Backbone as CSV, one residue per row, in Angstrom:
resi,resn,N_x,N_y,N_z,CA_x,CA_y,CA_z,C_x,C_y,C_z
1,MET,185.184,70.693,56.013,185.277,70.650,54.609,185.330,72.381,54.258
2,LYS,186.303,72.770,53.658,186.369,74.102,53.175,185.858,74.384,51.713
3,ILE,184.940,75.412,51.734,184.385,75.669,50.472,184.937,77.054,49.761
4,SER,185.446,76.922,48.619,185.949,77.989,47.890,185.080,78.691,47.109
5,ALA,184.845,80.132,47.098,184.088,80.786,46.213,184.732,80.946,44.754
6,PHE,185.958,80.702,44.658,186.765,80.828,43.415,186.517,79.622,42.609
7,ASN,185.642,79.887,41.607,185.174,78.680,40.683,184.905,79.378,39.233
8,PRO,185.950,79.380,38.398,185.735,79.910,37.040,184.717,79.023,36.304
9,LEU,184.560,77.838,36.589,183.498,77.007,35.859,182.160,77.495,35.898
10,VAL,181.760,78.096,36.990,180.404,78.743,36.971,180.185,79.755,35.815
11,LEU,181.170,80.606,35.402,181.019,81.409,34.276,181.237,80.746,33.069
12,THR,182.081,79.672,32.992,182.224,78.973,31.690,181.027,78.269,31.144
13,SER,180.206,77.988,32.143,178.857,77.401,31.907,177.877,78.305,31.238
14,LYS,178.134,79.714,31.546,177.429,80.846,30.767,178.022,81.384,29.493
15,GLY,179.052,80.746,29.032,179.744,81.092,27.907,180.943,81.920,27.898
16,PHE,181.365,82.253,29.268,182.513,83.012,29.365,183.903,82.031,29.080
17,LYS,184.973,82.517,28.693,186.154,81.888,28.460,187.311,82.493,29.354
18,ASN,188.174,81.692,29.785,189.423,82.064,30.543,190.327,82.651,29.559
19,ALA,190.699,83.892,29.689,191.675,84.616,28.855,193.053,83.830,28.680
20,ALA,193.342,82.975,29.577,194.596,82.353,29.764,194.376,80.976,29.298
21,GLY,193.483,80.570,28.759,193.158,79.155,28.553,192.555,78.512,29.643
22,ASP,193.040,77.446,30.195,192.853,76.863,31.627,193.516,77.127,32.582
23,LYS,194.501,78.169,32.521,195.345,78.418,33.615,194.810,79.416,34.588
24,VAL,195.156,79.309,35.766,194.604,80.300,36.860,196.032,80.521,37.534
25,THR,196.149,81.858,37.747,197.326,82.501,38.427,197.137,82.132,39.921
26,ASP,198.301,81.362,40.387,198.336,81.047,41.844,199.457,81.451,42.438
27,THR,199.493,82.489,43.300,200.560,83.096,43.850,201.021,82.538,45.273
28,GLY,200.069,81.621,45.704,200.390,81.096,47.070,199.359,81.712,48.016
29,SER,199.339,83.180,47.848,198.367,83.915,48.825,197.080,84.435,48.057
30,SER,197.136,84.134,46.703,195.867,84.509,45.972,195.902,83.606,44.694
31,LYS,194.670,83.520,44.225,194.332,82.955,42.933,193.547,83.965,42.003
32,ALA,193.792,83.921,40.692,193.129,84.807,39.930,192.946,84.317,38.455
33,ALA,191.846,84.759,37.833,191.621,84.369,36.395,190.776,85.524,35.721
34,LEU,191.028,85.837,34.616,190.342,86.857,33.749,189.363,86.112,32.994
35,MET,188.139,86.277,33.060,187.023,85.669,32.374,186.364,86.531,31.315
36,VAL,186.172,86.186,30.029,185.693,87.122,29.127,184.558,86.467,28.396
37,SER,183.422,87.117,28.410,182.093,86.767,27.834,182.054,86.851,26.290
38,PRO,181.229,86.185,25.565,181.362,86.122,24.056,180.995,87.558,23.614
39,SER,180.449,88.424,24.243,180.230,89.931,23.786,181.607,90.867,24.134
40,GLY,182.543,90.217,24.966,183.668,90.851,25.131,183.836,91.480,26.489
41,PHE,182.857,91.315,27.357,182.807,91.738,28.741,183.739,90.934,29.631
42,ALA,184.613,91.743,30.247,185.672,90.837,31.091,185.357,91.014,32.608
43,ILE,185.558,89.925,33.247,185.465,89.799,34.759,186.845,89.214,35.276
44,SER,187.279,90.002,36.192,188.429,89.411,36.835,188.068,88.778,38.243
45,LEU,188.270,87.432,38.282,187.973,86.641,39.555,189.261,86.593,40.414
46,ALA,189.044,86.823,41.738,190.243,86.795,42.554,189.818,86.275,43.857
47,GLU,190.727,85.467,44.559,190.437,84.893,45.917,191.832,85.107,46.609
48,HIS,191.798,85.875,47.681,192.723,86.045,48.693,192.827,85.091,49.661
49,ILE,194.019,84.348,49.966,194.100,83.184,50.728,194.925,83.539,52.118
50,ARG,194.189,83.546,53.270,194.871,83.843,54.444,195.424,82.722,54.972
51,LYS,196.736,82.701,55.457,197.450,81.394,55.993,197.568,81.627,57.458
């Protein structure tokens, strides 16, 4: 079983919102999402995928 560290739901449970709604940028070699807190602090989540 492969466990991915990329999980925007961890931050949404703390009040963060995805800047792109529910969309996650998936290029095939990476996934990315910009999460914004209620106070305006932004965190960019990224996972690089090795094939």
